[in-house]
Phi, psi and omega in degrees: 000316182298325179293321180294321179298315179297326182289319180296321179294321177297317180296321180295320178295321180294320178295323180293322179295323180291332180285338183288130183287146178278143179279121183290147179296325180300327180296319178292322178296320179297318179297317179298316181298317180295320179299313179296320179298318179296318178295321179298315179298316177298320178295319177296318180296313180296314180296320179296320179296316181294320178297318181294322179294313178296318183296324180295336181260008179288148180292164180279147174293131180227121188298323179296318179291328180292326188265331184250142174298148176266118186291125172281160179243139180243122185252142178278186182294343177269357180088011180262143180288131177242348180201147169228151180234119182203219189263018187300319183244028184281139174267103182275130183242126176288157186300318183293346179262001180275122178301144181298321179297326176295317177297317179301317180295318181293314183291322178298332184267317191256323188197080187293335180261024185306317183278001183250339183262173182254026180116328177235128180264099186292328178295313178293327179296321180297318178297319180294321180299316179298320179294321180290328178292320182279330186243358180106150184296131179090001183290333179216137178259168178225030185291134172274170176302324179298316179294325179292324176298316180298310183300316182284350181255329189228333193246167177272176182269011182292141177265078180235161178297321180300311181297319180294319181295315179293322179297315179297314182297313180292328178295320176296318180295323179295319180294329179285332184268330185237154176286159179303315182298323179291321177295318179297319179299318177302310180300313187300325184261348186260334189294143178283128183257324176185149176039270181229025179254123181246140173085147183290327179296316178295320182293326179298317178291321185294311186270330185236350181066030183229159169280161185301321185294345183259002183284146174272169183303316182294325177290320177299316182294325179297312181294320182296335183271351188284324186304332182297326177206082192307314183281324179294326184261017174290114186291338175293317185270319185230071185299326182293312178298319181296323180291321177297319179294318178302315181295327176294318178298316178300320178297316181294322177298319178292318180301324183262016172076021182270334175222162181274170177299319181295316178299319180297309183296321179298314180291325180292336183278350183280124176300132188296333182280347185297327187252001179289153180295126179301147186300323183290347179262357179278126183260124181291152175282107186291344181271355182278162184221136178054049186297319182296319178293318182297326175302317182293323178299313181296322176294325179290323174299319180297313181298330181264013176078017181245025183297326178281348188293336184290342176275006182250011176077033181283165174247126184250121177266124185241176181262008185304130171256104189305317183293322177295317180296319179297322180293318178299312181295320179296320179293314182291339179256014180274183182262021183277358185274135184290334178224166182286327188264350182294142182246160177212155175225147181225135173235125178247121184241140171289118186301323184278321188255342182084358181292139175281118183270328181199154181221134170248105186278351181154171177290136180053040185288138178224175187299335185253019180287326175090304187259115181262104187299333182292327181247323187274343186280085180236032181238005185241146182292139177278353179062216185288352176297342180283339190302314177296332183276323187255335185253290191280325176300310177297330180297318178289317184296314187261330186251359183055037175297148172260170178286352178263002180308131183273131177228141182260121177271105184214169181288120177219169176241161172297141184307128175079007180226173175254014180280118183282137175273124186246151172269164185298332181263002177077008184242163172234132192246008174085207186291142176203165177279162175301322178303311182293322179299323181282312184287340173267358177053052176278134186283317182301312177302324181295317179293319179297322179296315178298322177299319180291321181291317183093144184297327183291314178296320181296317180293319180297322179296315179295321182296336179299333179271004183076025184246126178254116179250012180078201179291145181257128177226178187300323181293340178300331182302335184251010179105001180274058183275156178295320178239144186260177188236137179279159175305323179294316178297321182294312179297323181293318179296315179295332178302327180296326175297324181274357182240036174060031175089006180261131182236141174234132178306133183297142182208158179240347186245132175262325176191161171237144179241130184281178190299332183286351179078000183244312182288130181219159177232121183270130174262121183216120174260121184285133175294149183220137176285117182252348178200163178290150181296335177293317178299314182300313184288320183295320175294319179301315184295324178289320181290343171298320182295334179303323184271351181251317182228004184253213187273001185242025185298332181294335184275353185293143178240121183305131176087353181254136176275098185242141171240145181187175181215136174269162179204136177224126177272171179223163177274147171282163182301323180294321179292320178299318179288320183299316186255007178054056183262152175289154181298336182276001184285151177213143186268333187222142171230136181237157159210127176235126180216164184206153169242188176288350180256314187228147170239125186234129172246134179233130173243143174221146179171180178264148183304324180263129181300329183290346178269110188270164167254146184220345188258163176293326178300323176287320183297324184258010185298315182298322178294320178297316178297315178302313181300317183295315184287308183298318181298322183278320181284341179280349176288343184283341182207162178285147181240120179283156177278157176293140186248128180288127180279168182290344180281000179238136176242153184240119181226159178259119185249167174264112183301136178091348177292143183217108002290167183299138178228161178290145176290143176267173180289352178257355178298130180301149183301325183288346179251010176261137179214133177268117186231167184254143179225148168297129184307130180099349179250358183290151177290149178245337182281141181262135179296138175244016181295317180262125174262183182298129181280130176243138179256131173287148178290156176300153180240168176053043180284123180229158176231138181230122182264132177250105185295326184295323182253004181051048180229155177238130182253124177259139173224145176207171175238157181210132178256117183283132177297145182296326184277000181266122179260332182287170180282159179243136174239167183231129177265124181249125177233161183218144173241129183247125177053051175064014177284179180296147178283128183237137178288121183258334185194146167241122189225157175267356182269165175260052176165162173199166183241128177250127184260175179061042174289131185263117178302151181082012182240161177246127180246134172242116180261136178233139179228131175228151177273143180226131177204129175053038178082000182255134182244140177275174169292165182269146166253136185230154176210147182242156177222121179242128184244141171275195180285088178083003180237136177281121189260340184296348187229133176245131180264119184287146181300325185291357177295118185296340182272355184260128175263116185289146180285175178286179187307315184304324181287323179300324179295323181292339182299324181294337183269002180295128182291161178293153176289124182271115180290152178295142180293328179265109180297158179297127186277341187277115179285348182265001184251026184293339179268001185295316184292331179296327183266001186300317184296319180295316183298320181294319180298320179297318181293324177296320178298321177297318180296320180294331180273000177086012181268351180286158182265134177281123185272148178281133182283146179234161176296129185302327184288342182281141173291150181295132179229011178227128178255125179259113182293144176282188179304138182300137181291141179256008181287121185290151174278140181260119181289160178284133174287137178297152184292323181216176178296334182270004185290166178283147174284123183298000000 
C-alpha cells in the first residue's frame, strides 16, 4: 500500500509541474532592456549633472590667454626664479600667411576632421574610449586642435574627468565664439615645438633659418610632427627619431590625399640633417640664463610625461645651485682652453642626494646650441674612467678582492685573437697590487680583472646605476663598450662610491605646481643601495692615490679629500689610417672625481671624432677644468673626509707574499704596504721570509797619516747584504789619547779624511755600518804619533830609495821609542787581513799622490779639533739588489 501511495503522490506532483506556465524568453529580454534603459537614463542624468557641475566651474574664455603662451617659471634650489619661457621671441604668424601645405600637414597629423566637428570629435572620441577600455584610462587621447588650444590656455595637463569635461565644454564655446581659421591660428602660434620654442613660425626660423613660405615638403613634415613630443622629435638633438616621425607625417598626408606617392617617397628619402641650420649659424638667445641646465629640466619633464605642461603656466622647482652653475659657465668660457674649437662638458652632482647641481653643456653654450654635451654626448669612449665601475668595483663586490690583490702586468692578447693589449707607455712592469694597477691606470691588469669578474657580473654591476653599456667583452674593460656613458651618468655613478654605496638616479626637478597654485606633482627618485659600503670605500681609498701619486695629480685641490680617475681614449688602427693621424693622437680625455659633497665629471675633445688631440695641454685639460670647478664650489661649505666603515679592515702586509701574509718586524720597509680588506678576509699569518737583518762590520780598515797636511785618511771596504734594499751609511768615531769615543762623521762613502792630527797623540778610529736602524759591529784601527814623527811605520835602511842620514842621526836611531800599540784592540773580526795589506794600500796612495790625483787638504789652526771631513774618491763597488721572495713577488 505504501508503495502505491508514494506512486500516486509522485504522479500528482508531476501533473502540477505540467500545469505551471513557462516564462517566455522575450519577457526576460524585455526586462533586461528596461533595466539597461533605466540605468542609461540615470547615467545620463547623473553624467549630465556631473558634466554641468564641472562646466559651471570652468574658467572664462579670455582672448589674450587664447593667443599667447603662458610663461612657466623655473626656480633654483633656493626658491628664486632663474628662468621663464614664453612668447618673448615668438614669431607670430597670421592665418593668411600660413602656407596651405603647412596646414595640410598639421591637420593630417593632428586633426583631419577639424573643419567638420564642433570642437569635440565624437567619432574619434568613441575610438579613443574603446582603446582606453582595452588598454587603460588615458592610454589614448582624442583631443582636437580646439581642445589643445583650450588645454594650453586654461587647464592643467591632468587626465581627470573634471579636466576633460571642462575641456569639452570650453571647446564647444570656443567654436561658437571664433571662426575655424582663428582657432587654427591660435593653435599654430601657441603650440610648444621644442624646449622653449613656441609656434611653427618660430620653429621654422629656429631649425631652418627660413620663413614658412620658403620651407620644403620634408621640412614642413618635420615641423608638423613635432608637437606630439617636442623634445623627443627635436631634429637637432634626436635626428633619428625626428626622421621617423617626419616619414609618418608624410605617410598621413599621402593617406588623406594631400600629396602624391612620388612626393611622399621623394621627401622621405632626404636625410633630415641635410637641410637643418648648421650649428655655427645658430644664434643663442642672449637673454636666456643657465641654458644647459634648463635643457636637462625640459628633458626631464618630457620623460615624466609633462612635456606639454610648460605651456600651461606651471612652476618648476629645480635642484640648481646658482653659484655652482655660475662657476661652471665661467670656467667653460674662460681662456684656459688650448684651442678655439675644442669642446668640454661638465656635470656636477650632489654626492649624497644625486641631485644635479650644475651643468656645462659646452663652451659658449646658448639656448639655441641644440647639442648638450653633458647629456647628449653618448657616442664617445670613456676610456679608463670605466675601470672602477666595470673592473675593480665588481672584483671587490663579487670576489672580495683586497687592495693588495696581486696582478701581473705582462704582454697578453685579447682572447682568441693576436691583438696585443698595450699600456699607454708601451711597457709591462710585472707584478703589482690592485691598488697600484688602478692608480697607475695599467691596461693589462684591468683586462685580467674583468676576466676574473666575468662579463655577467660586470654588466649586472653597471646596471645597478641604471646604465646600459650593451654586451660586455674584454675591450670593455678599457672603455671600448658597445654603448657609451654621458658625463651626467658618469658623475652620478661615481657619486655612489662617495656615498657609501648608495645611488640615486640623477634629477633636476623636485616638484611642479600647476597654475592653480595648489595642485602639485612631486618628482622623487628613491635612493638605492648598489654596492656594499666596503666596496665603495675601498675603491674610494685607491682613487685618492690617483690624485697624489697616480695619473690625476693635476686635478688635486689642496686641502680637499678627493678621489677620482682620469681617462683617455684612443683611435683604432683603421681610424688612424683613414684620417692619417699620428700614433700619439687621442680623441677624448676625461676626469671624474668626487668629495663627500660633490661628484664632477668632465669630458673634453673636438666635436668631430676625426679631429685629434695631441698635446699635453689637451691631455690634461679635463683635470684643469675639474680642479677649477671643484676648488671654487667647495669653498662655499665644509667638506668632510671619507670615513672607513667597520666592514673594512686595514692591515700591513708583505708585498709579494703568496698567499698574502702580514709583514713581520723584519720585512724591509720597501716591501711593507698598508692595504684594505673586507672584514673577515684579511690575512692572519705573519710572513717569516725575512729574518732579523744583520750587517757585517766594514773590512780592511786602514789609516794613512800625511805629515805635510797633518791629516789622517781612513779607507775601508764593505759588502752589502743581498736582502738589503735600503742605502748604507757609515758612522766614523774617534778616541784621542784614551779619551771617550766621539762620533765625527756619518758618510755614504767608504772612507774619510780627518784633519788637524796632533803629533804626539794616539788616535783610535772606529767605523760601523748603519742601515734602516740596524748597526753593525765596529771595525777599529789606531794611529800613534811621536813629536812630529809618524811612528806606526818604520822604514828599513836597506830600502834602496831611502838615503840614510849622517852619524848624529844614526845615533838617534837607537833612541827611537818603541811603537806603542793602541789600548783598544781592533774590534772587527773580519779585518784580520787588513794590516797585511796596509803596506800595499799605502804604496798605491803614494803613487796616486805622485801622479797628481790626490786631493789637497785645507789647512786648519793646529789647536782646533778637526771639524771638516773630506770624503775620498767615490766607491765604485756596485749595490746588490734584494732578490724577490717568490716568482709571484713584486718587482722592487
